[in-house]
C-alpha positions as CSV (number, residue, x, y, z in Angstrom):
1,M,-9.4,-15.9,-7.9
2,E,-6.0,-17.4,-8.4
3,L,-3.2,-15.3,-6.9
4,I,-1.1,-15.1,-10.0
5,T,-4.0,-14.0,-12.1
6,A,-5.0,-11.3,-9.5
7,I,-1.5,-9.9,-9.4
8,E,-1.2,-9.8,-13.2
9,Q,-4.6,-8.2,-13.6
10,S,-3.8,-5.7,-10.9
11,A,-0.4,-4.9,-12.4
12,T,-2.0,-4.3,-15.9
13,L,-4.6,-2.0,-14.3
14,V,-2.0,0.0,-12.4
15,K,0.3,0.4,-15.4
16,S,-2.5,1.6,-17.7
17,R,-4.0,4.1,-15.2
18,A,-0.7,5.5,-14.0
19,R,1.0,5.3,-17.4
20,L,4.1,3.8,-15.8
21,S,7.1,4.2,-18.1
22,A,9.6,3.0,-15.4
23,P,9.2,0.9,-12.3
24,P,8.5,2.7,-9.1
25,R,11.6,2.9,-6.8
26,L,9.8,2.6,-3.5
27,A,6.6,1.1,-2.2
28,L,5.0,2.1,1.1
29,I,2.3,0.3,2.9
30,L,0.8,2.8,5.4
31,G,-0.9,1.9,8.6
32,S,-3.1,4.2,10.5
33,G,-0.2,6.1,12.1
34,L,1.2,7.5,8.9
35,G,-1.8,7.7,6.7
36,A,-1.3,11.4,6.3
37,L,1.9,10.8,4.4
38,A,-0.2,9.9,1.4
39,E,-1.2,13.5,1.2
40,K,2.4,14.4,0.3
41,V,2.4,12.3,-2.9
42,R,2.0,14.1,-6.3
43,V,-0.6,11.6,-7.5
44,D,-0.6,10.2,-11.1
45,A,-3.2,7.6,-10.3
46,K,-5.5,6.7,-7.4
47,I,-7.0,3.3,-7.4
48,A,-9.4,2.0,-4.8
49,Y,-8.6,-1.4,-3.5
50,H,-12.0,-2.7,-4.5
51,D,-11.0,-2.0,-8.2
52,L,-7.8,-4.2,-7.8
53,P,-8.5,-7.9,-8.4
54,G,-8.2,-9.9,-5.2
55,F,-7.9,-6.8,-2.9
56,A,-10.4,-6.0,-0.2
57,A,-11.2,-2.8,1.5
58,P,-9.8,-2.6,5.0
59,S,-12.2,-2.0,7.9
60,V,-9.7,-0.5,10.3
61,S,-10.0,3.2,11.1
62,G,-7.3,5.3,9.3
63,H,-6.8,2.8,6.5
64,K,-8.3,4.3,3.3
65,G,-8.0,1.3,1.1
66,E,-6.5,2.9,-2.0
67,L,-3.3,2.7,-4.0
68,L,-1.6,5.9,-5.0
69,V,0.9,5.9,-7.8
70,G,3.0,9.1,-8.1
71,D,6.0,11.1,-7.0
72,L,7.2,11.6,-3.4
73,N,10.2,14.0,-3.1
74,G,11.1,13.3,-6.8
75,K,10.9,9.5,-6.5
76,K,8.3,7.4,-8.3
77,V,6.4,5.6,-5.5
78,L,3.5,3.2,-4.9
79,V,1.7,4.1,-1.7
80,F,-0.8,1.5,-0.4
81,S,-2.9,3.7,2.0
82,G,-4.1,1.1,4.4
83,R,-3.8,-2.7,4.4
84,M,-5.8,-5.8,4.9
85,H,-5.4,-7.7,8.2
86,F,-5.8,-11.3,9.1
87,Y,-7.8,-10.3,12.1
88,E,-10.4,-8.7,9.8
89,G,-11.2,-12.1,8.4
90,H,-8.9,-11.9,5.3
91,E,-7.0,-15.0,4.5
92,P,-3.2,-14.5,4.8
93,I,-2.6,-14.8,1.1
94,R,-4.9,-11.8,0.5
95,C,-3.0,-9.8,3.1
96,T,0.2,-10.2,1.1
97,L,-1.2,-8.9,-2.2
98,P,0.2,-5.3,-1.8
99,V,3.7,-6.7,-1.3
100,R,3.4,-9.1,-4.3
101,L,1.9,-6.4,-6.5
102,A,4.7,-3.9,-5.6
103,A,7.3,-6.6,-6.5
104,R,5.5,-7.4,-9.8
105,L,5.6,-3.6,-10.7
106,G,9.4,-3.6,-10.0
107,A,9.6,-1.6,-6.7
108,G,13.1,-2.2,-5.3
109,V,12.5,-1.0,-1.7
110,M,9.4,-1.5,0.5
111,V,8.6,0.2,3.8
112,L,5.7,-1.0,6.0
113,T,4.4,1.2,8.8
114,S,2.4,0.0,11.7
115,A,1.0,1.1,15.1
116,V,3.1,-1.5,16.7
117,G,4.4,-0.2,20.0
118,G,1.3,2.0,20.5
119,I,0.8,0.7,24.0
120,N,4.0,2.5,25.2
121,K,2.6,5.7,26.7
122,S,5.7,7.7,26.0
123,Y,5.1,7.3,22.2
124,R,3.0,9.8,20.3
125,A,1.2,9.1,17.0
126,G,3.7,9.3,14.2
127,D,6.8,8.5,16.3
128,S,9.2,6.1,14.5
129,V,10.3,2.9,16.2
130,L,12.6,0.4,14.8
131,I,11.3,-3.1,15.4
């Protein structure tokens, strides 16, 4: 499927299911370390990645493979719970679909989380590290 078509179809699906009247202010792409943050979202819509054109379900533990649209601390957010990885066999362009979809939906800020740094034994799951 052509990238632009996939993004447009996904944006249309998200807007209709979440009844977006204004763009989300923030997009989060959660890795396995902060997957529990998704539980704090007041969810307006939950969409499995396999329902979004071009998206693929991640196979990494702790990556649910769903998009949540809702409110987090009073802010409209997109929360991509899990992501697709190149090392899972996904082509790089597919791995960028959450970023492109968030931009298409008007999110002005994006935060990506990752288990990077996880080999440092002084770190615990959920510690924040600026890279």
